[in-house]
N, C-alpha and C positions, 0 to 999 in steps of 0.2 A: 259523237259517240257511235261506235260500231257494235252491233250485237249479231254474232254469228255471220259476220260479213255484210250485214245490212245496215244502212243509215236509217236514222229516225226522221220521219217527216215532222214538220212543225206541229201538225195535228197530233201525231203520236207522242211527241214530247209533252204537249199540253195534257193529253190523256194520262200519261204517267205521273205528271205533276198533280193532277186532280185525283187520281186513283192510286194513292200511295201504297195500297195493299198489293199492287202488281209489282213483282220483282223482275228485274232485268234477266236474272238467271232463268226464270220461268219462260220468258220470251225465247231465250236461246234454246231451252229444252224443247219448246214447241217447234222451232225451226229445224232442230237437229234430229229429234226423234218424236215426230208427231203421232198422235193417236189416229188422226185422219187428215187427209189433204183433199181439198176441193179446188179444182181449176175452173175459174169462172170465165176467164179469157186469157189471152197471152200476156195481158197486162195486169191481171188480178188473180192471185192465188190465196186461198184461205187455209191456214194451218190451225189444227185443233189439238189441245193437250189437256188431259185431266190433271189437275193439280191436287194431289192428296193432302198437301200441307194447307190447303185452303178449302177443306171439306169436300174434296172431289169435284169441285166446280170445274167447268170446261173453259179454258182460256182460248180465245180466238185471236189469231194474229193475221192481219190482212197485209199482203205484200205485193209490190210491183216487182216481179222477177227481172224485168228488162232493165229497170233503173237501180235495182237492188235497194229499194226503199221500203221500210215498214210504214204502211199508210195509217193503220190504227191498230189498237189492241184493247180488248175488253173481255170480261167474263160473260159468256153467252148464256143467258138465262133460259133460252129456248132449249138448249142442249142439256141442261141439267135434268129436265124431265125425261130425256131419252138416254140418260147416262148408262143404264144397264144394257142398252141395245148397241152401243158403240163398240 
């Protein structure tokens, strides 16, 4: 499965299976129109997107831009507290 041109790692597939509340369209939105992007290294980039349909919680998508793989995806509880600052 491709989402916005990225493949899902096995870990990301497992996270989506266990976290059924996360929609693939939200992952695509995070990658295509992020609220914020943080480059950790050339192999790790974090995309953040506030999801209004899920109470404004912030979805974090971690990708490897070199291999075009989504490493993991989850709602970042730490960013919920700073929602108004983003």
